[in-house]
N, C-alpha and C positions, 0 to 999 in steps of 0.2 A: 666512434667512441661508444662504448656500451655503458649503460646506467640503468637504474631501477627507480620506478615511481610507485608510491602506494596510495590506494584510495579505498573506496567502499564497494564491496561486491553487491551487484544487484541481480546477477544471473550467473550461476556457477558453470563449471567446466573449464577446459583449457583449449585455447586455439592458437595456432601459429600462422602468421601471415605478414603481409606488407602494408605499411602505413598508407592510408589514403586520407589526406587532409581536407576537411570541409570548413571553409571560412565562415566567420561570424560577422555579419554586416554591422551589428551594433558596435563592434570594436573599431570600425573603419569610418564611421559617420563623421563628416566635417561640418563646421558651422560657418556660414557666410551670410551677409546681408543681401537681400534681393532688391534690385532697383525698383523704385515705385512703379515705373511703367511696365515692369515684367511680372507684377504680383499675380495677375489673373492667369498668366501663362504658367506660373509656378503652381497655382491652385489646380489648374488643368493637369499638370504633370503629376501632382499628388493623386488626383482622381484616377488617372490612367494607371498608376502603380497599384492603387487599391483594386482596380478592376482586374488587372493581370493576376494579382495574388488570389482573388476570388475564383478566377477562371482556372488557375492552377489547382486549387483545392477541389473544384468540381471535376477536373480531369483526373486527379488522383482517385477520387471517389468512384469514378466510372471504371477505373482499371484495378480495383481491389481484387486480388486473386481469390478464387473460390475457397482455397484452403487457409486464407488469412484469418487471424483472430477476429471475431465479431466486433470487438470493441474498437477496431480501427475506424470503422465508419462513424462511430459515436465521437471519436476524437476529431475527425475531420469536420463533422457537424458543429462541434464545439468551437473550433477555430474559425469556421465560417461565421458563427454567431458573434464571436468576439469582434471580427472585422466589420460586421454589420452594426455594431453598437455605436451610437452617436458619439460616445466619448472618444472613439478612435477614428470614426469616419467623418465627423464634422468638426470637432474641436481643433484638430491640426489646421484646418482651412482658415479658421479664425486667427490662429497664431501666425500663419503666413501673411494674412492681410494686415493685422494690427501691429505685429512686431517685425515684419519683413524677414522672418526666418525662411531658410531654404526648406523644402518639403521634408527631407530626411530628418533634419534637426527638429522641426516642429513635431513630427511624429514621435521621435525619441523622447522629447521633453514631455509630451502628453503621456507616453507610456510610463515614464518614471514617476509622474504625478499619481498615476493610477496604482502603481505597484509598491510605492514606498511604505505603505501600511502593512504589506504582507510580512515584512521582516519582523514585525512585533508579535506575530501570531505564534502561540506556543505549540499548537498541534502540528506535528511534522507533516502529515499528509496534506493538511489544509494549507499550511504555509507554502508548500511547494506548488500550489495552484498558480502562484505568480508566474511560474515558468510557462504556463499555457498562454498567458497574455504576451509574454516576451517572445515566444515562438511564433505566435500569429503576427506580431509586429515585424519579426525577422523576415517573414515571407514578403511583406510589403517593401521593406528596405531593400531586399535583394532585387525585387522588381524595379524599384527606383534607381538602383545602382547598376542595373543591367546584368546582374548575376543570376545564378541558379542556386536553389537551396542545397541540392545535392548533385554536384557535377558528375558527369560521366567519368568512370574510373579511367586513369591513364594506363593502368596495367591490364594485362590480358585477363579475360573473364575466367580462364582456367585457374588463375592464381587466387589464393585466399587473400582477401583484402580486409584490413582492420580499419574501420572509420575512426579518425581522430578529430575531435571537434571541441570547441569551447562549450557548445551546448547543441542538443538535437531535439527536434520535436517528434511526437508520435507519428505525425503525418509523414515525416521523412523516413520513418522506419518501414513504411510500406514498400519502399524501394529496396529494402534489404533482401526480400525474397527474390525480386527481379534480378538483382545483381549478385546474389549468393554471397553476401558479405559474411565473414566468419565471426565478427564480433564488433564491438565499439567501445571506445573510451572517451570520456569527456572531462573537462576541467571542473565543471559545476554539476549540480543536480544531486538528488538524494534517492534513497532506496525506495521511497514511496511515490516518486514522480511517475507521471503517465508514461514517459518514455521507458522507465524501468519496468513498469507493468507489462508493456508490450514486449520488451526484451525477454522477460521471463516466459511470456506466452509463446514466443518464437523459439525459445531454448537457445538463445545466442549468448555466449559468454560476454559479460559486460562489467565495466568498472566505471564508477563516477567519482567526482570529487578529487581528481588528480591535481588540480590547481594550475599546473604549468605544462601539461602535456602538449597542448597545441603550439605553444611557443618554442618548445625545445625539440620537438620531433620533426624530421624532414620527410617529404614525400618519398615513398618507396623504401624506407628503412624497415628492416626486419624486426618484427615484434612478437613477443609471447604475451598473451593475455591469460593470466592465471586468475580465473574467476573463483577459484577455491579460496585463495588467500588474499585476494584484492591487490595483486601485484602485477605491474606492467614492466616487462624486461625489454629494453631497447638494444638492438644489435647484440644479441647473446653470442657468446663464444661457442664453438662447435660442441664442446662437452656439455654445456648447459642446454643447448638446443637438442642434443640427443636424449638427455635426461628427460626433458619435457615432452618430447615425442613419445617416449616410453610411458610416461605418466598419462599422457593423453590416451594412449591405447588401453592402459589399465583402467582408466575411468570408463571408457566405453564398455569394456568387459564387465566392470562392476555394476553399471546400470542394467545390463542384460541379466546379470546374476540376481540382482535385487528384485527384478520383475517376477522372478520365479516365486517370490514370497507373497505375491498379491493375494492369493486365495488361502494362505496359511493363517490360521487363527492366531492372533497376538496373545501370547501367554508366556509367563516366566518358566524357568527350568523346573520349578516346583509346582507347576500346573495352575497358577493363579491367572485368570483371564484379565486382560487389559484392553480397554476400549480406546481405539484410535480414530479420532474424528478430524475433519478438514475445516479450515477457515476459508471462506470464500467472500468475494466482493461483488461478483456479478453472477447472474443465472448461468452464463456460459461456462463458469468455472466448475460446474458440477461434473462435466465430462472428465476433467483432469482428476477430480476427487475420486470418482468411480474407478478410473484407470489405475489409481494408486491403491485401490482396495479400501477406501475409507468406509468405516461402519456407520457414518452419519456426518452431518454438517454440525460442527460444534459452535460455529460462529458465522452467521450471515450478516455482514455489515450493510444494513439497509440504507445508510446515508448516501450511497452511490446513486440512488434514485433521485435524491434531492439536490445534489450539487450541480454546478455548471448549467443552470437554467434560470429563466426569468420568472417561472411560476412554480407552484407546488404540484407534485404529482397527484393526480386524482385517485380516488379509491380504486377504480377499475384497473388503472395502470399498475398500481402497487399490487393489487390482487393477482394480476396476471404474472408478474415477476415472481411473487411468492409461490403461487400455484405451480409454476413451471419447475421450480426447485423441488417442491414437495413431491410432485409426480415423478420427477426424474430419479429421486432417491428411493422410490418404490418401497415405502414402508419404513425405511431407515429414519432415525430421528433427524429433524432439521430445527436447529435453534436459531430463531430470528431475533437479533438484537434490535430493540426499538431505536429510533433515531438518536444518534450520538453526535449531534451537531454542537458547535461551540468553539470558541477561539477561532471563529470562522469569518470569512467574508460574508457580507450580509446576504440573507436569503429571504424570500417573501414570507410574510406572516399575516394571517388573517384574511378575511374576505376583501378588505379595503386595499389590499396590496401594500400595506405598510411594511417596512423592513426593519428587522432587528439590527442592532449595531453589533460589530465584531466583539466577541467575548474573550476575556482572558481564560487561561486554563482552569482557574479556580472561580470563575464567574458563573453566569447563567448558561449552563451547557448541559447536554445529555438529558437525564431524567428531569432536571430542574427546568430546562427550556421546554420540554414536552408538557410538563404540568402547567407551565405558564401560558401555553398555547393549546388549550383543551380541544378546540375545534380540529386543529391539525392532528393532535394525538388520537382523537376519536376516529378520525379517518383512517389512520394507520392501523389502529387496533381492529377496526371492522375488516380491513383488508387481510390482516393476519388471521383473524377468526375464519373468514371465508376460505382462506387457503388451507386451514386445518381440516377441512372436509376431504381434502385430497391427499393427505399424508399425515405423518406423525410430527406435527408442528408444535414447537414450544416457544414461549416468549421469554426473552432475556432483557432485564432492565439495567442500563449502564449507570455507573457513578452513583450508586446508592450510598447514603450516609445516615439517613434518618428513617425510622419506622413509619412516620407519617407519609413519606414518599411512596412507600409500598401501599399503604392504606388508600391513598388518593388514586393510585394507579388501579388498584383492584375495584374501586368504586367506578372509575371510568370504564373499566373492562365490563362490569355489570351493565352499565349504560349502553355500551356498544352491543352487547348480547341482546339487550332488550330491543334496540333499534333493528337488529337483524331479524329477531323474532317477529316484529311487526311487519317486516317485508317478506317473511316466509323463507328466509335464506338459511340453508343448513350450515352447521359448523360443529366442531368438537366442544361439547359443553364443559367437559372436564379438562380443558387445555391447561397444561402446566405452566407456571410462572416462576422464573428463577431470577437471581440477582447477581450482578458482577461485583466482585470484591476487588476494588482497585483504589480505595481510599483507606488509609490506616484506621480511620474511625470505624469503618465498616468491619474491618478485620477484628478490631478490639471489642466491638459491640455485637459480634456475630450471633450469640445466643438469642439476642432480642430480635434480630432480623430474621433468623431462621424460623421463627414461629409462623411467619406468613409466606414462606417461600418453599417451592417444591424441589429446587436444585440450586447449586451455586457454580459460578465460574470465576476463577481468579484471573484478572487481567493484569499480568505481571508488569507490562510496559508502564502503565500509569502508576501502579502500586510502587514501583521503584522510584519513579520521578517524584511522586508526592511524599514518599518516605524520606528520601535523601535531599529533597528540594533541588533536584538537578534536572535541567533540560538537556536531554542527551543530544539534541540537535544543535546546541551551542558549543562550538568548537573549543571555547575557552574553559569549559567545565565538563566536556564529554568524558574525559578520562576518569571522572569521579562517579560516573554511572556504573554501578556495580551490583549485579544480581546476587553476588556472594557476600554482600555486606551482612554482618550478623543481624542487624535489625530487619532486613528484607527476608532473610532465611527464617527468622523467628516468626514473622507475620505469616509467611507462606505455610510453614510447618504447623503453626497453631490453627490456622484456618482449615487445613486438611484434617487435622486430628479432631477439632471441635465438630466439624461437619460429619465426619465418620462416626463419632460417638453418638451424635444426634440422629443418625440414620438418614442424613440428607446427602444425596449424590453431589460430588464436587469434582470439577475439572479445572485444568489450567489451559487457558486459551491464548496467553501472551507468548512472547518470543522464547521464554524459558522452556515451553513445551516442545519446541522444535530444535532445541540446542542439544546435540548429541552428547556433549560433555556433562549435561545435567540430568540425563535420563535416569541413570541409576540412583542419583541422589534423590530425585523426586519419587522414585519407586520406594526407596528406603524410608522416605518421610510419609509414605502411605498413599500416594496418588495412584489412582487406578483408571483415570480418564484423561487423555491428552488430546488437545486440539491444535492443529498447526497447518501451515501451508502444505498443500498436497505433495509438493516435491520433497518434503521432509519425512513423509510417512514411512516409506520403506526402510530408509536407514535407521529410523527410530525403532521400527518393528524388529529389525534384525538385532539391535542392541537388547531389546526386551527378551527376545527368544534366547539370548545367551546370558541372561541374568538370573541369579538365584536370590530370591527375596531374603532367605535366611542369612545370606552373607552380607547383603547390602544394607540391611536394617541397622546393624551394629555400626558399620562404617558411617552411615548417614548421621547417626547421633553424634559421632565424634566430630564430623564436619560442623554440625549445628552448634556444638559446644566451643569450637575454636574461636578465639578472639583476635589472633594475629593473621592478617591477610595472607602472608607467605605460608603459614601453617595450614590455612584453609585450603589453599590451592595444592599444597603438597598432599593433603589428605584426599582431595578430590582426584588427583592423579592416581593415588593408590586405589581408590574406588573404581577407577576406569581401567586399571591395569589388567 
């Protein structure tokens, strides 16, 4: 029987292959009462399962391929750290002894206790860190139940295999290179999960959030993974299969053709230059940005240095990461966003090791959290200043809403400079400081904030959520998340126009910047600096090269004035025709 499932694309492209099912131990765990006389044996069985899982992680780490993404080792270290934590290594032993749980059930109950709070987190990336705990536990459960996390494929290695699973961990992804899997699909997961990040770095077509793929697909069934549209086709008929094979070939040729634009300056048909920057999360992402011809880094998300660890990164550790990016960009601008933590699992704060509580999206997060932890903030500012000696580094402040937040930050920046002067450490004295416009209040009070800022960057993801009061990760309201809502477009357009009139450079670094359907609209609204994931740069550049500003400016104003959603999309289609 042929049928179609839809999910969320995490890595583009099209692949055709045969289903290879990977079971999920969490769905198979049973619960039974252990006899009193067997409790210590059950504890020993738990300890043995934990040891096997740790050994498996160590073995995977030892066999990481030289050409594998650098972050794979970090993911393995993270899972090892999770398994070493007393909450998972000791607490289940007590449940076995006191409640007579079997080892698998004790571990599963403790995992659910640890992860239940993650569902209340508003930030999509941080909420999906729950998956790391679940995937680490999955490895122990597999060991206890006598299974393997990623079984050897039943089909020949020459055939393209598509992994179908309820969930997958980044550690499992290491085997993708070894077995030459063509792609993967999962029932759960999100576009910012660690597994998705690894999939993108490997260039493997992937879809998550299919809900029932693992239950409805059988081993060896023919699949088409359409990573362009987020569609999985099961047992396609011959005509559909031929059509997709043709599309697959066309995509390959298209990628090769776009690479020819790498060194072509981005400019409109009427000669207006446009700046195209890359968003990165890790220093290793710079290579992909340069390969795509990025003119700079428009957003370096520094929180990756702070997450998934039991301590705060030291100044030297942060400096090395920032310096690495600054030097690799060889004089091109590098915009470092200060720590944007919040709505997060607790992270260390202060010398005494106290921990902050998880914060809601509108609570103590981003610049508010940094100003509440001046010792931590000063450490990061010194590290950024030191890195500015090695490249064209700029500082970007997230979630600004008040002028006093800028004033306090600039005061701390002066203090950080003084501390470096006392140590005789060189830095760029005139380092530029910019602000993210991602709260409606900041967009509406822009003239006030612009007085103390050197540049602006519109974070459209949060701006849309805060404007529409919509959490786009909530399935029940995700359909209301709309970048074309009149209020959103008005805020974006007014921000661009106000900044331009005031002589302050402005960029868009949210998802709207990398949306090919919105490129001409943003150009028509006056945007001249786009920052996006490196994989989006060349398609956006091609669209810019084929755009006449004189034509799109009038059309953009018509879109801006539209009040009916259907009419807005009709006008946008005309703009892109």
